[in-house]
N, C-alpha and C positions, 0 to 999 in steps of 0.2 A: 637555575632557581632563583628563590626569592633573596637569597645573600647578593648572587650577581644583579639583580637588578637593583636592590639597593646599591653596591658598590657603583652603578651606571650611573645614579642620581648624586654621587659623592662626586664621582667623575665630572659630571655636568659643571657641579656648584664649586669643585675647584680647576675647572680647566686641566685636568689630570696632572697637576703639581705635584703631588706628593704622594699618591696612593698607588703603589706598585699591582696592579692585576693584570700584568702582563701576560703570564701562563693563564689565568684563569678564564681568561676573556677570549684567549683563540679559540676558533671554530664557532663562537655566535652570532647568530645572524644580528646587524643590527641597521638602522639609519641614522644616517649624521648631517649635520648642516652646518656649513661652513660660515666665517665671517662675511664671506662675498654673499651669502644666501643663496647659495647652491645645495641641492640634496642630492645624497647620494643613499645606496641601498647595497650591504652586500655583507661579506661575513669577513670577521676580524683574520686576517692572516697572519698579521705581527704587531705589537705594540711594544715599546720602550721608553718608558716614561725616562729614566735618564738620559738619554738622545732626543728625547721628546717627537718621536714618528710614530705615527699610525698608519697601519698599511693595510686595506682593504682588497679582499679578492671579490671579482664579480664571475660567477660562472658564464660560460660564452656558446652559442648554438653550435659555434663552428667545431668541427673536432680535434679534439686534442690542443683546444686554444682556451685560454682565460685571460682575463683582465687583472690588472692590479693597478691601485691608485695607492700613491704613497702620501700622506699629508703631514704638516708639521703640527703638533696638539695645539699651539696656540694662534694656530686658524680654526681651529673647529670651536663652535659654541655650542653644537648638543650633540650628544650620540644616545640613541636610544635602542635599546633592545625590540626586537620581533616576536609574534608570536610562529614564523614560520619553523618547519622544522629544521635540526641542526643540518650542516651542510658539512662533508666531510670534506678537509682538502685534500686536491690533488697529491696523490702518494709520490711522485716526484721530486713536490715542491713544499712536501708534508714541513710542519714548522720543527718539528725535531730532526730534519734533515739536514747536514751539511754543505753551506754553501760553495761552490769550486771559489778557487784563490784566485786572486784577482791581478794581474801582471800590470801594475800602473806605469810603470815604467816602458812596458811594450804598449799601452795604450797610448802615452805621452808621446810615443816615436811614430805611431802610425796617425797620430792626428797631425801632427808634425810636416809629416810625410803628404796628407791631403792637401793640406794648407799650402805646401811649395807648389804640387800640383796645381791647385785651383790658381795658384797665382801665375803659372805660366800660360793659363788659359784667358787671362784677365788680358782685353785689349787698352792700350795706353791712347788716350786722345779720342777714344771713337765712341760714337752715343750707343744709348741704352738698345736703339733696336739693331744697330751693329753688331753688340754683342749678345743680343738675343737670336742673331744670324747665325754667329759662329758657335754658341752651343748647340744651336737645332741640327747644325752639319757636322758637327764633332759626335754626334750620338752613334752617328752610322760610318763617318768617313775621319781618318784622321788628321786634324787641321792645327794648323801653329800660326800665330800672328808675326807679320813682319812688320813694325811698325801700325800704320792704319790697313793694311792688307793681309787677308786671309789667304794661307796657304795652305792647299789641300795636297794630300799625297805626296807632297813636295816634287808636286810637278803641273799642279794649276794655281793660277792666279787670281782671287777676287779681289778687285780695286773697289774701294767706296763709288755710288752708293750702294754696293752688294748686290744688283740686278744682273739677271743672265747674259747682257751684253756687256756687262764689266768683268765676265770671265774668260782668262786666255792664259796658253802654257808659257810655263817657265821659262825665262830663256837658257835657251841650253839642253833646254828638253826632247829636242829631237822633232819640233813642229817647223822649223824654217825648213827641214830634210822630204817636209812631205811625210812624217811618220805618221803610219795611220791608226798605231796604239795610242798615242798621244792625242789624235786627234778624236778618238773614242773616248779616251778621259775625261777631255773638255765638255764633251756633249754630256757622257754622264753627271759630272759637276752641275752643270747649266739645268738639267733637268730636275736634278735634287733639290739644287737653289729655288727652282720657280716652285716646285712642289713644298717646299719649307715655306715659302712668302707666301704662297696661296692659304696655308694652313695658319700660318700669322695675320691672313687678311691685309698682306701688305701690298702696293702694286708691283707689277711687273715691270714696271718700267722707272725711270731715275724717281730715288724718293730723298727722305732727309736720313737715310739708314748711315752717311756718311761720317766726317769730321765736323766736330762740333763748331 
């Protein structure tokens, strides 16, 4: 309506400082420009003047998927209504729907656990190449660090510079007794390592992937 168009004019003039039109503008199609010069177009999903938050909904071509962009209002320099037909917001995410409660303690706990897990996967005094090789192997094989060596499956050790010829069975894993099982595991790790090195475009022979 013309009233809403007028509100948007005031909105741009005052940078959304005092005028609370949060309910009236939800569902309107708008174009906006940020202080960084970026332009976006979509439907107003939420607008909270008090918190200074503006949420834009962008319909997606993918089934059951939508894009949402969250802006701080002080990062917007222009918000203009468009002439396109109003868009109905997704029913499960309608502006009147109640959002699920957030368990902040659980989120914090999960973040701490993830941080600890990642810490165990970081090598000490190894090069970026060595860490990259560890990360690649760890996607398909259980890996741990033992100083600068990578231990795979608890039975196979890869010494710097992490090339196939540096792969051997861990002491006590049965290699000295000629166990076929461990020999097969060593060969498997060699093949996986060689494949990962090729993907990373690293030479198969000695390289700079070991100690700093």
